[in-house]
N, C-alpha and C positions, 0 to 999 in steps of 0.2 A: 570529452568526449560525446559526443553525442549519443542519446539511446534511435533505437527508431522501430517500431513496428508497422507492418506492414501487412494488409485483409487480419483474416479471420487469427486469433492467436490461436485459437486447434489444428490450426489446421499449414500456417507459414512462415516459418521459420519468424525470430527474432535476428537483428543488428544490430552490432556496434560500431559506430562510424571513428575512427580515431580523426580528431581537427590533425591533429599532430604531422602521422605519416600519411592521410589521405589515404586510409584505405578503410575496407569493409570487413567483419569479422562474421561471420552468421554461427548465430546459435541456434545447438538444436531445435526441431521442428516440436513448435505447440508453448516453445517455452515467451516470456515475453519478459523481454528487458527492461523494467519502469525508472532504476535510479544504480547512481552511482557517486565514485568518491573517485579525489585525488588519490590516491592509495591505487588506483587502479580494478578494488572489486565490483562484482553489477549485482543486486538484488533484482529479483521476479518474482514473479510465479509460471507455472506448467501441472495441467493436468496432466494425471492418469489415466496414461490409456487414452487421450483426446474428448473427455470428459470430467467429472467431478469425481471425486472431489481433486481441490486443488494445493499444487504443493507450495508452498513459499522457493524460491535456491538463492542461493550464495554464487556467486562464480568466482575464483579469484585470479589474478592477475596475471601467472602461470596455465589459465586455464582450466583448474581441475573444480567442479560444482560438486556445490553441499546444497542436499533437501534440507530447507530448514522449519518446522511446524512450530506454531506454536501448541502446545501441549492437550491431546483431546481437541484437538480443534477439528472441523469437517471437509474447515476451508482454511486453508492462509494464503495470503498474496505479500509482499514483500514489496514497502515501494521507496525504503531512504533506505540510504546507509553513509555515513560522515568519515570523515577521517580517524575517526576513536572505533571504527566499526562498528559503533551504536547501531541499528537498524530500529525501522520506526516502520506496523503496516496494518494491517486487516485481517481478523478472525474471525468463523464463524463454528460455533460447538453445537455438539445436540441433538438431541429431533425435533423436528418442524412441528410450533416454528422458529428456527434460529437463531441465537443470542448472537450476536453480533458487537464485538467493539471492534478501536484501534489497540494497538502495546507499541509498546517500548523493548525492547530488546541490550539489555546494555547489561555485558560477563557471556554470566549463563541463568543468565534471571528475565524471565518476559512479568511487564508489565502490561495487565488491559487497563485500560481506559475507555471511560465515556461520559459523556457529557451530562449532565442533570435531566434527567426531560428528555432526551432525546431519544427516538426509535431505533439511530443508527449514528456512530465517531466513527471517523476517516482520519490516517492520522497519511498526509502523502505527503511530507519530507523531515527531515532532522537538520541542520547546521550544525555546523564545527563547534560549537557555542553550548549546544543542546536543545537549541530555542523546538520548536515541533511545527508544522502550519497543516492542519486539516478543515473538517468542516463536519459538522453534524445537523442532521434528521430531525427534523419535527413536523410529527401528520395535522389539520389543522380542514374540518369539518367544515367545508364550504357548501352542502345543502342538504337534504336527506339524503342517508343512505350514501352520501358524495364525501370521502377525505381525497384530500389533498397532500402530500408529500413538499417539503419547503428544506434546503438546503441554506446554512449560513455556516462564512467562515470559524475562521477559531486559530487563536494562534494560543499556543502554551507554553511560559516560560517556568520553567520549575513546579511547585504546586498550584500558580496558578493560571487557571483558563479563562483567559477574552474571545467574548462571541462580539463578530461582526459585520455588519452588511453591506454592499455594496449600496451609498447610496440610490434612492428608489428601487431599491428593490422589490420584491414580493421579500414579507415575512409571515 
């Protein structure tokens, strides 16, 4: 399967393209399909009435769709799902400024995580071995009253978080 999102996620429907059957399935308007697994489940996000708050969703192979939110979060986006049904995503909760972290959902348990010293941690993928990939953001003072954000790649295996940057990238 190849996931495609064309145009603004708020105005346009998402699509699922099956390489095997060479066919498209149109998702409801506003749904952004972000990840899929070999079982045919799709995860992503959808706004409520075209705006925030945003909810995560899981679309099963039979076409049923279930909203799935991180507990008490204002914003939830599901990024990836492996064949065991473990889901990674990102969430923000509480009043401004929002506290935003990545999370892993295994079974009924949500486990948030953030890289130490980061202003935001993203979870973008999970494989069938349970390894998570993503990024974390840091702020660097670059001048008087000027702060610049830098993102760094992140690999998580078990409880070990391994940061890395592309050689020559700004950090």
